[in-house]
Every structure is written in structure tokens, then in C-alpha cells.
C-alpha positions as a LaTeX table, in Angstrom:
\begin{tabular}{lrrr}
\hline
Residue & $x$ (\AA) & $y$ (\AA) & $z$ (\AA) \\
\hline
Unk1 & 106.82 & 67.04 & 105.98 \\
Unk2 & 103.22 & 65.91 & 106.35 \\
Unk3 & 100.46 & 67.09 & 103.68 \\
Unk4 & 100.14 & 70.48 & 104.49 \\
Unk5 & 96.91 & 72.87 & 102.74 \\
Unk6 & 96.99 & 76.52 & 103.94 \\
Unk7 & 95.08 & 79.53 & 103.31 \\
Unk8 & 97.79 & 82.31 & 102.90 \\
Unk9 & 97.09 & 85.46 & 104.77 \\
Unk10 & 97.14 & 88.67 & 102.71 \\
Unk11 & 98.07 & 90.94 & 105.60 \\
Unk12 & 101.31 & 88.90 & 106.15 \\
Unk13 & 102.46 & 89.02 & 102.54 \\
Unk14 & 104.72 & 91.53 & 101.43 \\
Unk15 & 106.01 & 92.96 & 98.33 \\
Unk16 & 103.14 & 92.59 & 96.49 \\
Unk17 & 102.78 & 96.64 & 95.56 \\
Unk18 & 106.31 & 96.92 & 94.76 \\
Unk19 & 106.27 & 93.88 & 92.05 \\
Unk20 & 103.31 & 95.50 & 90.59 \\
Unk21 & 105.06 & 98.60 & 90.27 \\
Unk22 & 108.18 & 97.01 & 88.55 \\
Unk23 & 106.09 & 95.02 & 86.11 \\
Unk24 & 103.80 & 98.02 & 84.97 \\
Unk25 & 107.17 & 100.43 & 85.11 \\
Unk26 & 105.01 & 102.61 & 87.54 \\
Unk27 & 106.50 & 104.65 & 90.46 \\
Unk28 & 104.15 & 103.32 & 93.03 \\
Unk29 & 104.99 & 105.83 & 95.75 \\
Unk30 & 105.02 & 108.87 & 93.22 \\
Unk31 & 102.15 & 107.31 & 91.11 \\
Unk32 & 101.20 & 110.43 & 88.14 \\
Unk33 & 97.83 & 111.48 & 88.41 \\
Unk34 & 96.41 & 110.01 & 85.67 \\
Unk35 & 97.32 & 106.10 & 87.13 \\
Unk36 & 96.23 & 106.72 & 90.44 \\
Unk37 & 92.89 & 105.94 & 90.36 \\
Unk38 & 92.98 & 102.71 & 87.88 \\
Unk39 & 95.94 & 101.73 & 90.50 \\
Unk40 & 94.09 & 102.12 & 93.27 \\
Unk41 & 90.78 & 100.69 & 92.26 \\
Unk42 & 92.13 & 97.73 & 90.78 \\
Unk43 & 94.15 & 97.18 & 94.05 \\
Unk44 & 91.35 & 97.39 & 95.83 \\
Unk45 & 89.52 & 94.79 & 93.84 \\
Unk46 & 92.49 & 92.35 & 93.90 \\
Unk47 & 92.38 & 92.55 & 97.62 \\
Unk48 & 88.56 & 91.86 & 97.97 \\
Unk49 & 88.44 & 89.36 & 95.52 \\
Unk50 & 91.73 & 87.00 & 95.40 \\
Unk51 & 92.32 & 84.63 & 97.61 \\
Unk52 & 95.82 & 82.47 & 97.62 \\
Unk53 & 96.05 & 78.69 & 99.04 \\
Unk54 & 99.11 & 76.73 & 99.17 \\
Unk55 & 99.70 & 73.12 & 99.31 \\
Unk56 & 102.76 & 71.37 & 100.57 \\
Unk57 & 104.35 & 68.06 & 100.92 \\
Unk58 & 107.68 & 66.03 & 101.15 \\
Unk59 & 109.09 & 62.61 & 100.07 \\
Unk60 & 112.03 & 60.55 & 101.15 \\
Unk61 & 114.55 & 60.36 & 98.40 \\
Unk62 & 116.10 & 56.85 & 97.67 \\
Unk63 & 118.87 & 58.01 & 95.79 \\
Unk64 & 120.16 & 60.82 & 93.13 \\
Unk65 & 122.56 & 60.39 & 90.19 \\
Unk66 & 123.67 & 63.12 & 87.52 \\
Unk67 & 120.34 & 62.92 & 85.73 \\
Unk68 & 117.46 & 61.96 & 88.01 \\
Unk69 & 115.98 & 61.68 & 91.58 \\
Unk70 & 114.41 & 58.55 & 92.62 \\
Unk71 & 112.18 & 58.85 & 95.60 \\
Unk72 & 111.37 & 55.72 & 97.85 \\
Unk73 & 107.96 & 55.58 & 96.71 \\
Unk74 & 109.90 & 54.81 & 93.14 \\
Unk75 & 108.52 & 57.85 & 91.51 \\
Unk76 & 111.29 & 59.66 & 89.26 \\
Unk77 & 112.15 & 63.30 & 88.44 \\
Unk78 & 114.22 & 63.13 & 85.39 \\
Unk79 & 116.06 & 66.43 & 85.55 \\
Unk80 & 119.68 & 67.13 & 85.50 \\
Unk81 & 119.40 & 70.54 & 86.99 \\
Unk82 & 117.39 & 69.35 & 89.82 \\
Unk83 & 119.76 & 66.63 & 90.50 \\
Unk84 & 122.41 & 68.96 & 90.82 \\
Unk85 & 120.70 & 71.19 & 92.94 \\
Unk86 & 119.38 & 68.87 & 95.59 \\
Unk87 & 122.52 & 66.67 & 95.45 \\
Unk88 & 122.72 & 66.98 & 99.27 \\
Unk89 & 119.17 & 66.55 & 100.16 \\
Unk90 & 117.32 & 63.71 & 101.91 \\
Unk91 & 113.71 & 64.59 & 101.24 \\
Unk92 & 112.13 & 66.36 & 98.55 \\
Unk93 & 109.65 & 68.96 & 98.95 \\
Unk94 & 106.96 & 69.44 & 96.28 \\
Unk95 & 104.55 & 72.46 & 96.60 \\
Unk96 & 101.92 & 74.60 & 94.89 \\
Unk97 & 100.45 & 77.87 & 95.22 \\
Unk98 & 97.59 & 79.22 & 93.28 \\
Unk99 & 95.50 & 82.39 & 93.05 \\
Unk100 & 91.53 & 82.17 & 93.17 \\
Unk101 & 89.26 & 84.58 & 91.80 \\
Unk102 & 91.61 & 85.94 & 88.88 \\
Unk103 & 89.79 & 84.65 & 85.99 \\
Unk104 & 86.53 & 86.14 & 86.96 \\
Unk105 & 87.83 & 89.62 & 87.67 \\
Unk106 & 89.85 & 89.69 & 84.35 \\
Unk107 & 86.68 & 88.56 & 82.27 \\
Unk108 & 84.50 & 91.10 & 84.05 \\
Unk109 & 87.01 & 93.89 & 83.16 \\
Unk110 & 86.64 & 95.43 & 79.25 \\
Unk111 & 89.91 & 98.29 & 79.78 \\
Unk112 & 92.91 & 97.07 & 78.46 \\
Unk113 & 94.91 & 99.28 & 80.73 \\
Unk114 & 93.02 & 98.19 & 83.73 \\
Unk115 & 93.32 & 94.33 & 82.67 \\
Unk116 & 97.29 & 94.92 & 82.37 \\
Unk117 & 96.77 & 96.14 & 86.19 \\
Unk118 & 95.08 & 93.25 & 87.26 \\
Unk119 & 97.18 & 90.73 & 85.58 \\
Unk120 & 100.21 & 92.52 & 87.41 \\
Unk121 & 98.44 & 92.40 & 90.69 \\
Unk122 & 97.46 & 88.69 & 89.97 \\
Unk123 & 101.06 & 87.67 & 89.33 \\
Unk124 & 102.61 & 89.49 & 92.22 \\
Unk125 & 100.21 & 88.06 & 94.63 \\
Unk126 & 101.10 & 84.48 & 93.76 \\
Unk127 & 104.90 & 85.19 & 93.32 \\
Unk128 & 104.78 & 87.23 & 96.85 \\
Unk129 & 102.55 & 84.21 & 98.24 \\
Unk130 & 104.87 & 81.71 & 97.26 \\
Unk131 & 107.54 & 83.39 & 98.56 \\
Unk132 & 105.72 & 83.87 & 101.93 \\
Unk133 & 105.10 & 80.12 & 101.82 \\
Unk134 & 108.96 & 79.04 & 101.57 \\
Unk135 & 109.64 & 81.36 & 104.61 \\
Unk136 & 107.11 & 79.41 & 106.55 \\
Unk137 & 108.58 & 76.06 & 104.89 \\
Unk138 & 111.95 & 77.07 & 106.30 \\
Unk139 & 110.99 & 78.15 & 109.83 \\
Unk140 & 109.47 & 74.64 & 110.12 \\
Unk141 & 112.34 & 72.67 & 108.98 \\
Unk142 & 114.60 & 75.14 & 111.16 \\
Unk143 & 112.91 & 73.74 & 114.25 \\
Unk144 & 113.76 & 70.41 & 113.55 \\
Unk145 & 117.49 & 71.01 & 112.33 \\
Unk146 & 116.74 & 70.73 & 108.74 \\
Unk147 & 117.19 & 73.20 & 105.70 \\
Unk148 & 115.34 & 74.01 & 102.44 \\
Unk149 & 117.02 & 74.85 & 99.27 \\
Unk150 & 115.66 & 77.49 & 97.05 \\
Unk151 & 112.27 & 76.24 & 95.05 \\
Unk152 & 112.83 & 75.45 & 91.29 \\
Unk153 & 109.48 & 75.11 & 89.00 \\
Unk154 & 108.97 & 72.89 & 86.18 \\
Unk155 & 110.03 & 74.65 & 83.10 \\
Unk156 & 112.42 & 76.91 & 84.55 \\
Unk157 & 115.74 & 76.98 & 83.45 \\
Unk158 & 116.79 & 73.62 & 82.16 \\
Unk159 & 114.02 & 71.85 & 84.35 \\
Unk160 & 111.67 & 69.73 & 81.69 \\
Unk161 & 108.21 & 71.17 & 81.76 \\
Unk162 & 106.96 & 67.38 & 81.47 \\
Unk163 & 108.27 & 66.91 & 85.25 \\
Unk164 & 105.09 & 69.02 & 85.98 \\
Unk165 & 103.15 & 65.59 & 85.30 \\
Unk166 & 105.35 & 64.04 & 88.20 \\
Unk167 & 104.64 & 66.56 & 90.60 \\
Unk168 & 100.91 & 66.62 & 90.06 \\
Unk169 & 101.27 & 62.57 & 90.34 \\
Unk170 & 102.68 & 63.12 & 93.84 \\
Unk171 & 100.83 & 66.15 & 95.27 \\
Unk172 & 97.64 & 66.02 & 93.59 \\
Unk173 & 96.81 & 69.89 & 93.66 \\
Unk174 & 93.25 & 69.13 & 92.36 \\
Unk175 & 92.34 & 69.09 & 96.01 \\
Unk176 & 92.88 & 73.00 & 96.13 \\
Unk177 & 91.37 & 73.21 & 92.56 \\
Unk178 & 94.78 & 73.28 & 90.48 \\
Unk179 & 94.79 & 70.95 & 87.17 \\
Unk180 & 96.97 & 70.48 & 84.60 \\
Unk181 & 96.44 & 70.33 & 80.72 \\
Unk182 & 97.70 & 67.96 & 78.37 \\
Unk183 & 100.44 & 70.41 & 77.36 \\
Unk184 & 101.28 & 70.55 & 81.33 \\
Unk185 & 100.21 & 74.11 & 81.75 \\
Unk186 & 97.95 & 74.36 & 85.00 \\
Unk187 & 94.80 & 76.21 & 85.89 \\
Unk188 & 94.19 & 78.29 & 87.16 \\
Unk189 & 96.87 & 80.10 & 85.39 \\
Unk190 & 98.32 & 82.40 & 88.37 \\
Unk191 & 99.64 & 79.20 & 90.03 \\
Unk192 & 103.26 & 78.51 & 90.76 \\
Unk193 & 104.53 & 74.71 & 91.30 \\
Unk194 & 107.75 & 73.71 & 92.81 \\
Unk195 & 110.41 & 71.41 & 94.01 \\
Unk196 & 112.92 & 72.01 & 96.88 \\
Unk197 & 115.15 & 70.16 & 98.72 \\
Unk198 & 115.58 & 69.29 & 102.23 \\
Unk199 & 118.87 & 68.92 & 103.70 \\
Unk200 & 120.49 & 67.70 & 107.47 \\
Unk201 & 123.05 & 70.31 & 107.15 \\
Unk202 & 122.91 & 73.91 & 106.17 \\
Unk203 & 122.99 & 75.12 & 102.40 \\
Unk204 & 126.31 & 76.53 & 101.36 \\
Unk205 & 126.22 & 78.59 & 98.62 \\
Unk206 & 122.48 & 78.48 & 97.82 \\
Unk207 & 121.95 & 78.73 & 94.14 \\
Unk208 & 118.35 & 80.70 & 93.57 \\
Unk209 & 116.64 & 80.05 & 90.35 \\
Unk210 & 117.69 & 83.44 & 89.36 \\
Unk211 & 121.11 & 82.88 & 89.50 \\
Unk212 & 120.82 & 80.53 & 86.32 \\
Unk213 & 118.51 & 82.85 & 84.26 \\
Unk214 & 119.86 & 84.66 & 81.29 \\
Unk215 & 117.00 & 87.27 & 82.19 \\
Unk216 & 117.50 & 87.99 & 85.74 \\
Unk217 & 119.14 & 91.19 & 84.93 \\
Unk218 & 115.70 & 92.62 & 83.18 \\
Unk219 & 112.72 & 90.52 & 84.86 \\
Unk220 & 110.53 & 92.21 & 87.57 \\
Unk221 & 110.52 & 89.06 & 89.55 \\
Unk222 & 114.48 & 88.63 & 89.78 \\
Unk223 & 115.59 & 87.78 & 93.13 \\
Unk224 & 112.32 & 87.84 & 95.09 \\
Unk225 & 112.68 & 87.85 & 98.49 \\
\hline
\end{tabular}
């Protein structure tokens, strides 16, 4: 996959409102009257002020052993988890999705409940936007008889957070406004990075990040599809 930068169209992204409801433990279909106004007003702000951008590129794999993935360009992703998940991959996909506009909206809001709602909208936007991006990637790869694994993020499960640095060296997401701190945290904070494998044969028994997580039964973002 050649390097791609895309604006993620809000109107095509599904599941945002339902995820906000799960995070805030609100029935968004039958909202209590006292929550209706703040929910709808923060939703309107989110859809007016937020924008999402994705960046994705793939790199040829030279070899994979039990501890690491070595790319043809000699970059090394040191992770036993990723090496196992991508053992059949011939290329490594690398991606970043970021949400613009959240920090400004959050800073301008003084009401704590509305701030919590805006935080949930921000998380839901970027999570659902990331899912939209992966669905587009899978469709593009299928057209070339290629198949994608699920995407796994640095710091997730047993994947060392330090591989975030390698991801940034490969992808240079500064081009879409995403930077990395000395503690490997991204800014804007409503950003998601990930690795995924690209295979020449269908993935059998595809493992999802949630399958490996102990919090999958209580996490509002679990098994987002």
C-alpha cells in the first residue's frame, strides 16, 4: 500500500452515538429529560468542530521470528505479540488516525458533565473513525487478493509502548499534525496508531485485540465492528 492521507467523512462513520451512550452509561434512544439538552448540544458541537484524518502505509517484511518483525528497510518491531499475530504476513501495515478540534472545544467548556460528554464524543469519533479506515483498507486489499489482520496498537495487551517510536519513524505522522512525547504519548491525545498484517491468504480464526484483553467484558469499546 502506498502512503495515503485521507479525510474521514463523518457521514460515513457509524456507531459514534451508541459508543458515547455506552461510555456515559446512557440510553441514547430514551434519554432522560435532564440529559437530553447537554447530550444533543455537545453532539452538535462535536459534529461541527471535530475533523478526522488518517494516514496509512505498508512496508515489506524481510523476516519474522518469535520476538520481532524485521522489515526490508531494516526497521525492527520488537514485540512477541505482534510477531505471533502477523506470522503469516508478507507486509506490515502502519496507520494513525487523529481527531482535530477536540482540545479547543474541551478548553472552552467549563461544565464538568458537558466536558465528560465531549470527551466521550472525542473518543467515540476517533475509535469509530479508525474502524471505518480499516474497513476501507480491507476492501482495497481484497481487490488485489490480499487480506488484512486486525490492527494492534502500541501499549495494547503485551505490545511494548516503546514500539510507538518505531511506528513514528516509519510513518512520520507529523505530516497530519500528530507528534510523540518523550514518554511515547501522542498529541492530539485523541489519536490511534496501529500495526496490521497483510497476507496473501485469508486469515483463519482472526484474533482481535479484545480477545487478548482482560477488560473485554466491561470495556465500552470492546469488539467495535
